[in-house]
C-alpha positions in Angstrom: -12.8 4.0 4.8 -15.0 6.6 3.3 -13.0 9.7 2.3 -15.2 12.7 2.6 -18.2 14.4 3.9 -17.7 13.4 7.6 -18.3 9.7 6.7 -15.0 8.6 8.1 -15.8 10.0 11.6 -19.4 8.6 11.5 -18.2 5.1 10.6 -15.5 5.1 13.2 -17.7 6.5 16.0 -20.2 3.8 15.2 -17.7 1.0 16.1 -17.9 -0.2 19.7 -14.7 -0.3 21.7 -12.9 -3.6 21.5 -13.8 -4.2 25.2 -17.5 -3.7 24.2 -17.3 -6.1 21.3 -16.7 -9.6 22.6 -15.2 -12.0 20.1 -13.4 -9.3 18.1 -9.6 -9.4 18.5 -8.8 -6.1 16.7 -10.0 -3.5 14.3 -7.9 -2.9 11.2 -8.3 0.4 9.5 -7.5 1.0 5.8 -7.4 4.4 4.1 -6.0 5.0 0.6 -4.3 8.3 1.6 -1.3 7.7 3.7 -1.2 8.8 7.3 2.5 9.3 7.1 5.1 10.1 4.5 8.8 9.5 4.2 11.2 11.7 2.3 12.4 9.2 -0.4 15.4 11.3 -1.4 16.8 11.2 2.1 15.4 7.8 3.0 14.6 9.6 6.2 12.3 8.8 9.1 8.5 8.7 8.5 6.8 12.0 9.3 3.3 13.0 10.0 0.9 12.9 7.1 0.3 15.1 4.1 -2.3 17.8 4.8 -4.9 16.0 2.7 -4.9 12.9 5.0 -4.9 14.7 8.3 -8.7 14.5 8.5 -8.6 10.7 8.0 -5.8 10.3 10.6 -7.6 12.6 13.1 -10.9 10.7 12.8 -9.1 7.4 13.4 -7.1 8.6 16.4 -10.3 10.1 18.0 -12.5 7.0 17.5 -13.2 4.9 20.5 -13.5 1.8 18.3 -10.3 2.3 16.3 -7.8 -0.5 16.5 -4.0 -0.3 16.6 -3.5 -1.2 12.9 -3.7 1.4 10.2 -3.0 0.4 6.5 -2.4 2.9 3.7 -1.7 2.8 0.0 -1.5 5.7 -2.4 2.3 6.4 -2.5 4.7 4.2 -4.4 6.7 2.7 -1.7 6.5 0.5 1.4 7.4 1.1 5.0 6.3 0.5 8.6 6.3 3.1 11.3 4.8 4.0 14.7 2.4 6.9 14.8 1.2 7.5 18.3 -0.8 4.4 19.3 -0.9 3.0 15.7 1.2 0.5 13.9 1.2 2.0 10.4 1.9 0.1 7.2 2.2 1.9 3.9 1.9 -0.7 1.1 1.8 0.9 -2.3 4.4 -0.6 -4.7 1.8 -1.5 -7.3 2.7 -4.2 -9.8 6.5 -4.1 -9.5 6.8 -1.9 -12.5 10.1 -0.4 -11.2 11.5 -3.9 -10.6 11.5 -4.4 -14.4 12.8 -1.0 -15.4 15.5 -0.9 -12.7 16.4 -4.6 -13.1 16.1 -5.6 -9.4 13.6 -7.3 -7.1 12.5 -4.8 -4.5 8.7 -4.7 -4.6 7.0 -6.3 -1.6 3.5 -7.0 -0.6 2.2 -7.0 3.0 0.8 -10.4 4.0 -1.2 -11.3 7.1 -1.3 -14.8 8.5 -4.6 -15.3 10.3 -5.1 -18.0 12.9 -8.1 -18.5 15.2 -7.7 -16.9 18.6 -4.4 -15.2 17.7 -3.5 -11.7 16.6 -2.8 -11.4 12.9 0.9 -11.8 12.1 1.9 -9.3 9.4 5.1 -9.6 7.4 6.5 -8.5 4.0 6.9 -10.9 1.1 8.6 -10.3 -2.2 5.9 -9.4 -4.7 7.5 -11.6 -7.4 5.1 -10.4 -10.1 5.3 -12.8 -13.0 6.8 -11.1 -16.0 3.8 -12.3 -18.1 1.5 -10.1 -16.1 3.2 -6.9 -17.1 1.0 -6.3 -20.1 0.6 -2.5 -20.0 1.7 0.2 -22.3 3.2 2.4 -19.6 5.8 -0.3 -18.7 6.7 -0.9 -22.4 7.0 2.9 -23.0 9.4 3.2 -20.0 11.4 0.2 -21.2 11.7 1.6 -24.7 13.4 4.7 -23.3 16.5 2.6 -22.6 17.5 1.9 -26.2 19.3 -1.4 -26.6 18.7 -2.5 -23.0 15.2 -4.2 -23.0 14.8 -5.5 -26.6 14.5 -9.2 -25.6 12.0 -8.4 -22.8 10.0 -6.1 -25.1 9.9 -8.9 -27.8 8.7 -11.4 -25.1 6.0 -9.0 -23.9 4.9 -8.5 -27.5 4.5 -12.2 -28.0 2.7 -12.7 -24.7 0.5 -9.7 -24.6 0.2 -8.5 -28.2 0.4 -4.9 -29.1 -0.5 -2.7 -26.2 -3.2 -0.1 -26.8 -2.3 3.5 -25.8 -4.4 4.6 -22.9 
């Protein structure tokens, strides 16, 4: 999805309706900015979007060709919600950085199983990011803040990744 200058609306208005586009089962819309937010402190219900994304959401809702599926990233968390006619998936947990720091497996990735002639079946899977792929200075800096807790992991990352460059 383009993000500015009226490009979102132009793109979506150019899509024919599903009824007018034989052979296409569904449109799936992706926008980086979320269409909804959830108060993480309260783990409350999803609410309508941040002001910055209202234009994206409005363009999608008003498009005759828009499908029922709307994917977002941007925020560091995952959830599903209904927003008017849309099934909304927010998938933005990144590379499971917090799984390492917090010592638990919570990061998930949204997976879609595609089969000919059927609707895509979406489900969440554990991200299971291999430890060896965590070669970044931000993670190591966060781990180092917990003196005495991550020494073995930091040594292993040092062996695997070499000394991280500060970015």
